[in-house]
SEDO-193863 format. One record per residue (C-alpha): x, z, y. Coordinates in steps of 0.05 Angstrom, whole numbers, padded with zeros to 5 digits, always signed. Layout:
XZY
...
REM end
This chain:
+02021+02077-00724
+02085+02096-00707
+02109+02036-00743
+02064+02002-00690
+02077+02040-00634
+02157+02019-00648
+02149+01949-00658
+02109+01950-00591
+02168+01988-00555
+02205+01937-00589
+02173+01882-00563
+02167+01905-00489
+02240+01917-00492
+02254+01843-00518
+02200+01814-00464
+02236+01860-00404
+02306+01832-00430
+02286+01760-00422
+02255+01781-00353
+02318+01806-00324
+02351+01741-00367
+02304+01689-00320
+02312+01736-00249
+02384+01728-00255
+02377+01656-00266
+02340+01643-00204
+02387+01688-00176
+02446+01634-00199
+02398+01579-00174
+02397+01609-00109
+02462+01609-00099
+02466+01541-00124
+02427+01525-00058
+02470+01558-00009
+02535+01517-00042
+02498+01449-00040
+02486+01473+00036
+02554+01491+00049
+02575+01419+00008
+02540+01380+00062
+02565+01422+00119
+02632+01397+00103
+02612+01332+00090
+02574+01332+00148
+02646+01362+00184
+02685+01307+00147
+02646+01251+00172
+02648+01273+00238
+02716+01282+00235
+02730+01192+00213
+02682+01173+00261
+02726+01197+00313
+02789+01170+00282
+02753+01108+00269
+02746+01093+00350
+02801+01079+00404
+02784+01085+00486
+02815+01018+00509
+02804+01005+00581
+02746+01063+00589
+02701+01023+00539
+02702+01057+00459
+02729+01011+00408
+02722+01005+00329
+02791+01002+00300
+02768+00973+00233
+02724+00921+00220
+02643+00934+00214
+02627+00920+00148
+02678+00974+00136
+02646+01025+00186
+02574+01007+00149
+02595+01017+00078
+02626+01087+00100
+02570+01105+00122
+02522+01082+00068
+02563+01120+00012
+02558+01192+00068
+02486+01170+00064
+02482+01159-00013
+02517+01230-00019
+02477+01273+00037
+02414+01245-00009
+02440+01269-00083
+02454+01336-00053
+02380+01335-00026
+02357+01328-00080
+02396+01363-00114
+02369+01422-00085
+02296+01397-00091
+02312+01394-00167
+02329+01468-00160
+02272+01488-00123
+02232+01471-00171
+02269+01493-00227
+02259+01564-00187
+02190+01552-00193
+02179+01544-00264
+02231+01601-00273
+02180+01641-00227
+02110+01619-00269
+02133+01633-00340
+02149+01693-00321
+02088+01708-00282
+02034+01673-00341
+02080+01694-00402
+02121+01749-00392
+02079+01789-00352
+02011+01781-00386
+02048+01799-00454
+02079+01859-00427
+02015+01891-00386
+01984+01872-00467
+02033+01908-00499
+02034+01975-00456
+01955+01970-00454
+01939+01967-00391
+01872+01927-00371
+01902+01886-00338
+01967+01865-00321
+01966+01857-00241
+01983+01908-00231
+02065+01907-00249
+02118+01851-00238
+02077+01823-00182
+02144+01798-00146
+02143+01726-00176
+02063+01720-00146
+02068+01755-00080
+02141+01720-00055
+02099+01650-00073
+02043+01671-00038
+02082+01680+00023
+02118+01612+00013
+02059+01585+00005
+02004+01626+00050
+01933+01592+00056
+01923+01589+00128
+01946+01516+00146
+01995+01540+00211
+02025+01590+00166
+02034+01547+00100
+02064+01498+00158
+02112+01544+00177
+02126+01572+00109
+02144+01502+00086
+02192+01501+00146
+02237+01556+00128
+02232+01532+00053
+02253+01463+00066
+02305+01490+00128
+02362+01470+00088
+02357+01406+00076
+02348+01402+00151
+02431+01388+00139
+02430+01346+00084
+02371+01292+00108
+02387+01299+00177
+02455+01261+00167
+02431+01217+00109
+02375+01186+00156
+02422+01182+00213
+02478+01150+00179
+02431+01103+00144
+02394+01087+00212
+02472+01076+00243
+02491+01023+00191
+02420+00996+00188
+02432+00980+00264
+02508+00962+00263
+02495+00908+00210
+02442+00880+00250
+02472+00871+00320
+02540+00851+00273
+02512+00801+00223
+02453+00749+00218
+02390+00787+00168
+02413+00728+00126
+02485+00742+00091
+02538+00694+00089
+02583+00722+00041
+02585+00773-00015
+02614+00842+00018
+02554+00836+00066
+02502+00816+00011
+02531+00882-00025
+02524+00917+00045
+02455+00893+00050
+02437+00914-00016
+02463+00987-00011
+02427+00990+00050
+02359+00979+00011
+02381+01020-00040
+02395+01081-00005
+02336+01076+00042
+02291+01075-00027
+02340+01135-00064
+02316+01170+00017
+02242+01148+00004
+02245+01193-00068
+02254+01255-00022
+02174+01250-00005
+02144+01262-00081
+02209+01311-00105
+02185+01359-00033
+02118+01358-00058
+02129+01373-00129
+02183+01438-00108
+02116+01452-00070
+02079+01445-00129
+02113+01492-00166
+02108+01552-00126
+02037+01540-00111
+02015+01537-00196
+02035+01627-00184
+01991+01627-00134
+01935+01590-00178
+01944+01619-00239
+01933+01699-00206
+01863+01668-00178
+01843+01642-00246
+01866+01705-00289
+01822+01751-00227
+01762+01718-00231
+01764+01715-00307
+01783+01795-00312
+01712+01805-00269
+01673+01759-00299
+01687+01802-00362
REM end
C-alpha cells in the first residue's frame, strides 16, 4: 500500500512539473506575440518615414522622387512582412490553444484521478475558465471577446491591407493592366501573391478561435458524462 501511495505521489509530482513547464511555455508564447506586435510597430514607423522621404513638395504639390514601380515594390515588400508577422502571431495563438487544451484534457483529469477525486472539475481550472471568458456563448459577447483577442493583429493586418490597396491603386493609375516590361510583370505577380497570402489570415484566424473553443467543449462533454454516471 505504501509503495502504491509513493508511486501515486511521484506521478502526481511528475504531472505537476509537466504542467508548470507547459505554463511557462504559454508565458513564452505570449511574450513572443508581444514581440511580434512591437516589430510590426517598428515596421509601421519605418514605412511612415520612408513614405515621407519619397515625396517632395514642389510648387504646392506633392511629387514622387522615385519611379512609381520602385514605390510599388517597396509597398508590396512591406505588405509581405506585415502579413508574415500576422500569420506568426496566429501560429502562436494556435499553439497557446493546444497547450491549454492538453493541460485541461490530459493533465487535469489524470491528477484528479490520482488524488482520488470523484471528478477533476474542481482542480486546475484556469485554462477552461480563461477559454470560456475568451470565447463566451453569447453572440455579442463572443464578438467583443474576439475583437479583444485579435486587437494586436490590427497593427499587422491593417498596414498590410493598406499597403496592398495603395500599391494596387498606384499600379492601375500608372501602368496598363497588361504589363509591357518584366519589372511590371514581377510587380503584378507579387501583388497577386500578397493578396493570396493575406487571405490565409481568414482560415488561420478560425483555427486560432477553434483551438480555444475545444477546451470549453471538452469540459461540457466531461460534465455530461459525469452526470450520466
